[in-house]
C-alpha positions as CSV (number, residue, x, y, z in Angstrom):
1,X,-32.8,111.7,0.1
2,X,-36.3,113.1,0.6
3,X,-38.4,114.3,-2.3
4,X,-40.3,117.6,-1.7
5,X,-43.9,116.8,-2.3
6,X,-47.0,118.3,-0.5
7,X,-48.4,115.8,2.0
8,X,-51.7,115.6,0.1
9,X,-49.8,114.8,-3.2
10,X,-47.8,112.1,-1.5
11,X,-51.0,110.6,-0.1
12,X,-52.6,110.1,-3.5
13,X,-49.5,109.1,-5.6
14,X,-49.5,105.4,-6.5
15,X,-47.6,103.2,-8.8
16,X,-49.5,103.4,-12.2
17,X,-48.7,99.7,-12.9
18,X,-49.6,98.0,-9.6
19,X,-51.4,100.6,-7.6
20,X,-48.9,100.2,-4.7
21,X,-47.8,103.0,-2.4
22,X,-44.7,104.9,-3.5
23,X,-41.8,105.8,-1.1
24,X,-38.6,107.8,-1.4
25,X,-35.7,106.0,-2.9
26,X,-32.3,106.6,-4.4
27,X,-31.2,105.4,-7.8
28,X,-27.9,103.7,-8.7
29,X,-26.3,107.1,-9.5
30,X,-27.6,108.7,-6.3
31,X,-30.5,110.4,-8.0
32,X,-33.9,110.6,-6.3
33,X,-36.5,108.1,-7.2
34,X,-39.9,106.9,-6.0
35,X,-40.0,103.2,-5.2
36,X,-43.1,101.1,-5.5
37,X,-43.8,98.9,-2.4
38,X,-45.4,96.1,-4.4
39,X,-43.6,92.9,-3.3
40,X,-44.2,91.1,-6.5
41,X,-43.3,93.8,-9.0
42,X,-41.3,96.5,-7.3
43,X,-40.5,99.4,-9.7
44,X,-38.5,102.6,-9.4
45,X,-39.7,105.8,-11.0
46,X,-37.3,108.7,-11.7
47,X,-37.8,112.2,-10.3
48,X,-36.7,114.9,-12.7
49,X,-36.4,118.5,-11.6
50,X,-38.4,117.6,-8.6
51,X,-41.3,116.1,-10.6
52,X,-42.0,112.4,-10.4
53,X,-42.2,110.7,-13.8
54,X,-44.8,108.0,-13.3
55,X,-44.6,106.4,-16.7
56,X,-44.2,102.6,-17.0
57,X,-41.8,103.1,-19.9
58,X,-39.4,105.2,-17.7
59,X,-39.6,102.8,-14.7
60,X,-36.9,100.3,-13.8
61,X,-37.2,97.1,-11.9
62,X,-35.8,96.9,-8.4
């Protein structure tokens, strides 16, 4: 599932915890997420109503 973000937005979005690049992912229930590419602390951030929620408190570990 691809998240609709402008290319320039996708280019600047980073994990707020590790600074790693974020890629499209899918949550356990099939919902869209952004996944951090950090190999030591991979996190998943929810996307609600098409808006990435990049809060550490809302992230889950992968």
